[in-house]
N, C-alpha and C positions, 0 to 999 in steps of 0.2 A: 479205793479203786487202784491207787498207786501200788500199795503193798500186794494186792492180788495180782497185778500185772507183773511186778518184779518177781513174785514167787513162781511165775511160769517160765522164767529164764533158767538156763542151765549154767552151773558154775564150771568154769574151765579150769585147767590145771594151773594156770598162772594167776588165778584169782579174778579173772575177767568174767563178766556175765555174757552169755551167748543166748540170743533169741532167734527163732526162726519164724517166718511168717510169709504170707502171700502179698505181693505188690503188683498192681496193674503195670504192664510193661511200659505204657506211656508215662507213668509217674515214677519210674525207677530212679531217674536222676534227681527228681525233686525230693524223694525220700532220702537218697544219699546226702544231698545238700542239707536237708533238715537234721539228719543225725549228726553230721559233722558240725553244724552250727550249734546244736544243743550240747554236743560234747566239748566244743571249744569254750563254751561258757563255764565249764567246770575246770578245776585246776588239777588235771591228772596227767601223768606222764605217758600213759598208754594211749595208743591211737584208737580211733573207731573205724570199723570196717562194715561195709554193706556190699555183699557179694551174692552172686547167684549160686545156689546149691547144685551140685552135679546130679544128673538124673540117675536112677529112676525116681520120679516124684510120685507122691500120692495124687489122687484125683483133686484137681484144684477146685476151689469154691466158685460159685456162680456170681458174676457181676454184670449188671445191666446198667449202662449209662442212660440216665433219664434227664428230661428237661422239666420245665414248670408244668407243661401240659400232661406229660406221660407219668409224672411222679405218682399222682393219685391212683391211676390204674395199676401201676406196678405194685404199690402198697396193697391194693385190693387183691391182686393175684397172690402176693406173698402171704396173705392171711390164710390162704388155702394150701400153700406149699410152694417152695422155691424150686424151680426146675433145676435138673442136674446140669453139669458142665456140658456145653455144646448142644443143648436141647433148644428147641424153638421157644421163643418168648411168647407166652400166651397173653401178655398184657396188650400186645398189638391187636389181637382179636377182641379182647375185652373193650378196648377203646372204640372199636367199630360197632360192637353189638350192644354194649351195656346201656348207652343212652336210649337206643330204640326200645330195648326190653323194659327199661325204667319208665319210658313213655307209655308203653302198653299197660304196665302195672298201674300207673296213675293216669287213667284216661279222662278224668274229669277236667273240663276246660278251665273252670275257675281255679282249681288247684294248680293246674299247669301254668296258667297265667301268673299266679302268685309266685310260683317257683322261678319262672322266667324273669319277673321283675326283681325278685330278691337276688338272683344271679347277676343281673345287670348292675344293680346297686353295689354288690360286692366287687365286681370288675372295675367300676368307675372309681371306687374308693380304696382300691388296693394299695396304691402308693402312699396314701395318707396314714396308714397304720403300719 
């Protein structure tokens, strides 16, 4: 994986490797600090740079910030396709409708009670594992 990633870099005139990628704007300073920290561990005379590229940019990739509750619904939506940049996130609608439709599909009281008890067991024992 390391060689594959390094092969995606471009060789600059001075023998320096140059890579371009997308970074969430809130994480820009963290990325800069991480690159500088990783580069300072090496014994090179060349500095490391993390800068913004001048516009025009291609269409950026989509990123949705998730938490422990919405992660599963976001992954479920991503199996069907990831929305384009600046489109509405369908995972919010999925979180509201999927449990209801799942309940309609499994209308059996005994089966529903079993799934409810199994879910409670997993919730209570989440921190142990």
